[in-house]
Backbone bond lengths (Angstrom), bond angles and torsions (degrees), N, CA, C in turn:
res aa  C-N    CA-C-N  psi(-1)  N-CA   C-N-CA  omega(-1)  CA-C   N-CA-C  phi
1 X - - - 1.446 - - 1.523 113.29 -
2 X 1.335 120.69 -21.29 1.467 119.52 179.64 1.518 113.38 -58.49
3 X 1.355 117.58 -38.67 1.463 119.48 178.85 1.519 110.89 -64.92
4 X 1.339 116.96 -41.99 1.457 121.00 178.95 1.523 110.16 -62.94
5 X 1.329 116.12 -42.33 1.465 120.79 179.13 1.536 110.05 -62.75
6 X 1.321 116.75 -40.38 1.461 122.00 178.49 1.533 110.58 -63.44
7 X 1.333 116.72 -43.83 1.461 120.29 178.27 1.522 110.09 -62.11
8 X 1.317 116.92 -46.42 1.455 120.68 -179.69 1.527 111.16 -59.34
9 X 1.311 117.21 -43.57 1.471 120.66 177.53 1.522 111.34 -60.30
10 X 1.322 116.51 -42.80 1.471 120.70 178.98 1.520 111.52 -63.30
11 X 1.334 116.27 -43.73 1.461 119.96 -178.63 1.527 111.10 -67.56
12 X 1.325 116.78 -41.10 1.463 119.52 177.88 1.522 111.00 -61.58
13 X 1.318 116.85 -35.87 1.460 121.35 178.68 1.533 111.55 -73.17
14 X 1.329 116.35 -44.77 1.460 121.14 -176.35 1.530 113.42 -75.76
15 X 1.311 116.79 -25.65 1.468 121.17 -176.56 1.525 109.75 -126.61
16 X 1.307 115.76 62.33 1.467 121.38 -175.52 1.536 113.04 -69.46
17 X 1.326 117.96 -10.88 1.468 120.33 175.93 1.528 111.60 -73.40
18 X 1.327 116.57 -15.64 1.459 121.73 -178.56 1.525 110.11 -110.25
19 X 1.323 114.92 148.37 1.454 121.28 176.35 1.524 108.69 -101.89
20 X 1.313 116.87 135.39 1.458 122.69 177.84 1.530 107.65 -110.34
21 X 1.341 116.37 122.57 1.456 121.09 -172.97 1.519 111.11 -129.13
22 X 1.312 115.86 133.29 1.458 123.04 177.00 1.527 110.08 -62.35
23 X 1.336 116.15 137.50 1.461 121.53 -178.42 1.525 108.40 -157.68
24 X 1.312 116.17 -174.88 1.467 119.40 173.60 1.526 111.00 -104.63
25 X 1.345 115.88 12.17 1.462 120.19 177.92 1.527 110.13 -150.53
26 X 1.322 114.48 162.39 1.465 121.92 176.45 1.519 107.81 -100.62
27 X 1.325 116.18 122.15 1.461 119.92 178.46 1.522 110.01 -153.14
28 X 1.317 114.64 150.21 1.461 122.71 171.80 1.525 106.58 -104.63
29 X 1.323 116.82 125.91 1.461 123.55 179.55 1.535 108.00 -114.19
30 X 1.333 117.00 93.20 1.463 119.46 -174.82 1.526 114.58 -61.96
31 X 1.308 118.33 -33.86 1.470 120.12 -177.96 1.528 111.46 -62.58
32 X 1.329 116.43 -31.67 1.467 121.20 -179.15 1.526 112.88 -104.87
33 X 1.324 117.00 -1.57 1.472 122.07 -172.88 1.531 109.52 51.37
34 X 1.348 115.18 45.47 1.463 121.05 -175.49 1.528 111.45 -122.43
35 X 1.298 114.22 142.34 1.462 122.39 175.34 1.519 106.93 -117.34
36 X 1.337 115.94 124.46 1.457 119.26 174.89 1.524 108.12 -99.90
37 X 1.325 115.63 150.92 1.464 119.85 -176.28 1.522 110.78 -147.22
38 X 1.331 114.27 155.15 1.459 123.13 177.39 1.525 107.97 -115.14
39 X 1.329 118.13 106.42 1.464 120.40 -176.79 1.531 113.88 -68.26
40 X 1.329 117.11 -12.48 1.463 120.87 -179.35 1.522 113.26 -89.37
41 X 1.318 116.76 -6.65 1.466 120.37 179.83 1.529 109.03 -67.83
42 X 1.331 118.32 133.56 1.469 120.03 -179.70 1.533 113.68 -63.36
43 X 1.318 117.35 -19.66 1.468 121.40 177.73 1.532 109.95 -111.36
44 X 1.311 115.42 35.70 1.469 122.64 -176.51 1.528 112.21 -46.84
45 X 1.318 117.08 -53.58 1.464 120.55 -174.35 1.523 111.98 -63.60
46 X 1.328 116.85 -44.97 1.462 120.80 -179.41 1.522 111.26 -63.58
47 X 1.315 116.14 -45.63 1.468 119.56 -178.31 1.528 111.55 -69.35
48 X 1.310 116.89 -34.26 1.463 119.95 176.68 1.534 110.23 -64.32
49 X 1.332 116.86 -44.22 1.469 120.18 177.46 1.523 111.00 -64.66
50 X 1.326 116.90 -34.84 1.460 121.41 177.87 1.533 110.64 -62.75
51 X 1.326 117.08 -48.59 1.467 119.97 179.99 1.524 111.13 -66.06
52 X 1.318 117.01 -38.73 1.462 120.39 175.33 1.527 110.30 -61.33
53 X 1.305 117.02 -36.89 1.467 120.71 178.25 1.525 111.20 -62.25
54 X 1.344 117.29 -39.21 1.472 119.39 174.62 1.528 109.71 -56.28
55 X 1.328 115.83 -44.63 1.470 120.51 -178.84 1.527 111.02 -63.89
56 X 1.314 116.52 -49.13 1.465 121.57 -178.45 1.523 111.29 -60.99
57 X 1.337 116.16 -39.62 1.465 120.88 -178.34 1.526 112.80 -79.09
58 X 1.324 117.02 -2.92 1.462 120.55 176.23 1.515 114.51 74.31
59 X 1.318 117.24 27.01 1.465 120.16 179.69 1.525 109.71 -67.77
60 X 1.317 115.54 122.21 1.465 122.01 -176.76 1.521 111.76 -114.85
61 X 1.313 116.49 -63.66 1.460 121.89 -177.48 1.521 108.15 -153.38
62 X 1.310 115.70 177.35 1.452 120.46 -179.71 1.522 109.12 -146.12
63 X 1.315 116.67 150.03 1.463 122.00 177.69 1.524 111.31 -94.82
64 X 1.310 115.84 -42.68 1.468 121.47 -178.27 1.520 109.05 -106.48
65 X 1.304 116.28 141.04 1.458 120.70 -179.16 1.529 112.07 -57.86
66 X 1.303 116.62 -35.01 1.467 120.05 179.33 1.526 110.70 -63.97
67 X 1.336 117.02 -26.72 1.464 120.45 176.95 1.526 111.13 -66.09
68 X 1.324 116.83 -33.65 1.467 120.12 176.66 1.530 109.83 -64.39
69 X 1.318 116.30 -41.04 1.470 120.00 178.01 1.526 109.52 -60.12
70 X 1.311 117.27 -43.00 1.468 121.42 179.12 1.526 111.21 -63.81
71 X 1.330 117.03 -41.17 1.469 119.59 178.38 1.529 110.52 -64.93
72 X 1.312 117.34 -40.48 1.467 120.44 178.15 1.531 110.43 -62.56
73 X 1.322 116.16 -45.21 1.464 120.67 178.27 1.524 111.17 -59.69
74 X 1.322 116.51 -46.29 1.461 121.17 -178.97 1.531 111.81 -64.01
75 X 1.333 116.21 -39.64 1.470 119.70 179.57 1.530 110.66 -66.43
76 X 1.333 117.26 -41.27 1.472 118.97 177.30 1.528 110.75 -65.27
77 X 1.310 116.64 -41.26 1.471 120.60 179.34 1.526 110.38 -61.16
78 X 1.321 116.89 -44.73 1.464 121.24 179.59 1.531 110.78 -64.47
79 X 1.335 115.99 -42.30 1.468 120.06 179.15 1.523 110.72 -61.78
80 X 1.323 116.51 -43.36 1.468 120.95 -176.37 1.531 112.43 -73.68
81 X 1.318 116.56 -43.81 1.463 120.22 -171.56 1.540 114.19 -90.59
82 X 1.316 117.95 -31.19 1.466 120.82 -175.98 1.524 112.61 -105.43
83 X 1.333 116.50 -57.81 1.461 119.62 -174.65 1.522 113.03 -75.82
84 X 1.330 116.91 -40.37 1.466 120.18 -179.73 1.521 112.33 -53.94
85 X 1.323 118.52 -55.21 1.467 119.28 178.70 1.535 113.23 -61.12
86 X 1.319 116.87 -39.19 1.467 120.14 -178.90 1.524 111.83 -62.91
87 X 1.338 116.81 -39.18 1.467 120.64 -177.13 1.532 112.82 -104.06
88 X 1.339 115.40 12.48 1.469 121.42 177.48 1.529 112.31 55.46
89 X 1.337 114.42 46.86 1.458 122.36 176.48 1.521 107.92 -120.25
90 X 1.317 116.33 122.33 1.454 119.10 174.88 1.521 108.18 -85.49
91 X 1.312 116.46 120.86 1.461 122.10 177.98 1.527 106.66 -93.18
92 X 1.344 117.06 106.77 1.469 119.98 -174.92 1.530 112.75 -67.19
93 X 1.302 115.27 137.68 1.459 120.63 178.43 1.510 112.74 -60.42
94 X 1.339 117.45 -32.68 1.467 118.48 -177.47 1.526 112.16 -67.17
95 X 1.322 118.62 -33.70 1.463 119.87 178.02 1.532 110.04 -72.39
96 X 1.315 116.98 -34.93 1.471 120.30 175.15 1.527 109.47 -62.51
97 X 1.330 116.46 -49.15 1.468 120.23 -179.17 1.524 110.98 -61.84
98 X 1.320 117.05 -42.70 1.467 120.63 179.40 1.525 110.90 -61.14
99 X 1.316 116.71 -50.19 1.461 119.89 -178.03 1.530 111.70 -66.05
100 X 1.324 117.04 -39.26 1.464 119.79 177.42 1.530 110.49 -65.33
101 X 1.324 117.37 -36.51 1.468 120.41 177.18 1.522 111.37 -61.04
102 X 1.332 117.78 -36.00 1.463 119.14 179.25 1.529 110.35 -64.31
103 X 1.329 117.37 -36.81 1.464 120.11 177.31 1.525 111.54 -72.72
104 X 1.324 117.26 -37.33 1.466 119.20 176.61 1.527 110.47 -64.80
105 X 1.333 116.71 -40.51 1.467 120.49 176.76 1.528 110.66 -63.19
106 X 1.334 116.29 -41.07 1.464 122.54 177.34 1.528 110.05 -59.21
107 X 1.325 116.93 -46.72 1.464 121.61 -179.63 1.524 110.88 -64.98
108 X 1.322 116.89 -42.31 1.471 120.81 179.63 1.537 110.38 -61.59
109 X 1.336 116.46 -44.66 1.464 120.05 -179.92 1.529 110.99 -62.32
110 X 1.306 116.87 -41.37 1.468 121.11 -179.03 1.529 111.21 -66.43
111 X 1.318 116.32 -36.05 1.458 120.25 -174.38 1.526 113.77 -89.86
112 X 1.333 117.31 1.23 1.461 120.72 178.54 1.526 109.65 -84.55
113 X 1.318 115.91 124.17 1.459 122.14 -177.35 1.530 110.97 -62.99
114 X 1.340 117.73 126.90 1.465 120.29 178.26 1.531 112.68 -73.14
115 X 1.332 117.91 -9.51 1.468 122.11 179.81 1.526 111.72 -90.92
116 X 1.342 116.08 -50.22 1.468 119.03 -173.11 1.525 114.02 -125.02
117 X 1.333 116.99 -0.88 1.469 123.28 177.58 1.526 114.47 70.52
118 X 1.336 118.26 10.95 1.463 121.00 173.28 1.527 108.53 -77.80
119 X 1.304 115.74 171.84 1.457 119.84 178.21 1.522 109.68 -88.85
120 X 1.319 115.19 134.57 1.456 120.15 178.52 1.516 110.95 -106.58
121 X 1.320 114.86 178.73 1.458 121.30 176.76 1.527 108.59 -119.95
122 X 1.316 115.27 148.36 1.455 119.59 179.11 1.521 108.43 -79.46
123 X 1.331 116.14 126.48 1.456 120.91 -178.17 1.521 112.40 -101.25
124 X 1.336 116.63 -27.00 1.456 123.11 172.94 1.520 107.23 -161.42
125 X 1.320 117.08 176.89 1.456 120.47 -175.70 1.532 110.36 -54.39
126 X 1.311 115.72 122.66 1.457 125.35 177.31 1.526 114.55 64.45
127 X 1.331 118.05 19.25 1.461 121.87 177.86 1.530 109.83 -130.20
128 X 1.327 115.02 134.01 1.465 122.89 -179.82 1.518 110.13 -125.29
129 X 1.356 114.81 157.23 1.458 120.83 173.13 1.518 108.14 -134.20
130 X 1.328 114.89 136.46 1.459 120.91 -179.56 1.526 110.21 -74.57
131 X 1.309 116.52 136.63 1.466 120.37 178.21 1.525 111.11 -81.07
132 X 1.321 117.40 -14.68 1.462 121.41 -179.19 1.526 111.85 -93.68
133 X 1.342 116.34 -59.47 1.469 119.80 -174.87 1.532 112.86 -99.08
134 X 1.319 117.48 -5.38 1.464 124.98 176.76 1.533 113.79 69.04
135 X 1.337 118.53 9.21 1.466 121.74 177.40 1.529 109.05 -69.14
136 X 1.322 115.31 155.12 1.459 122.35 -178.71 1.520 108.54 -118.62
137 X 1.316 117.01 141.38 1.462 121.30 175.37 1.518 110.76 -142.96
138 X 1.312 113.67 156.76 1.458 121.97 179.33 1.523 107.59 -112.86
139 X 1.316 116.18 145.20 1.467 121.49 179.43 1.526 109.25 -120.25
140 X 1.335 115.37 155.47 1.461 119.38 174.04 1.523 109.05 -85.70
141 X 1.311 117.38 178.68 1.467 121.92 -179.65 1.523 110.31 -59.26
142 X 1.329 116.77 -55.61 1.469 124.92 170.00 1.520 117.05 53.31
143 X 1.316 117.96 29.89 1.467 117.46 173.47 1.519 110.40 -82.79
144 X 1.319 116.32 -30.97 1.464 119.41 -179.02 1.528 112.05 -124.91
145 X 1.328 117.21 10.95 1.466 120.39 177.68 1.528 107.60 -138.30
146 X 1.303 116.82 -179.34 1.466 121.17 -178.85 1.521 111.24 -68.48
147 X 1.317 115.05 139.84 1.459 120.93 177.77 1.519 109.55 -69.66
148 X 1.312 115.94 137.71 1.458 122.97 172.89 1.520 106.80 -126.64
149 X 1.347 114.89 133.88 1.463 120.26 174.85 1.523 107.05 -119.59
150 X 1.319 116.71 130.26 1.446 121.97 -176.68 1.528 109.14 -116.32
151 X 1.316 116.18 120.30 1.454 120.48 177.67 1.532 108.14 -68.73
152 X 1.310 116.36 135.30 1.457 121.01 179.60 1.515 109.78 -104.51
153 X 1.300 116.22 142.49 1.460 122.19 177.25 1.518 108.13 -74.97
154 X 1.311 116.59 118.10 1.457 120.83 -176.31 1.527 112.48 -84.14
155 X 1.316 118.00 -2.10 1.453 120.43 -179.92 1.515 112.31 -85.97
156 X 1.295 117.85 -3.50 1.468 121.05 -179.15 1.497 111.59 -90.72
């Protein structure tokens, strides 16, 4: 843990515009300019640099779910290529692939039609339409909770 503590001290000093707060998860909170972190995570340093990258890149919100995937990719790229070398942290490719897979799985689940199980397309924030049966459904945020898909009445 001394190396992790040293990294955290360096980041708090170098990025004083952001607040670093102990938590049981890694998250970037743009409204508060706060990064939460879990010091017990085996990939503490990599994930901390990843969340800091969201902050540095100005990630705020997204309209389309695919935009979240792009922000995640960009944050990992920045953590690996810019911050990792600067702070002498190797960001392993396997943790990037694992974490990106969780977002791809999240997107796939959201875009799967609850009527016929085909893949749909996002038509607006939290709303999808099936390309096969043309049914429409709404999804909840579901990044940190269980996914819910709600069938919408198309006669309205």
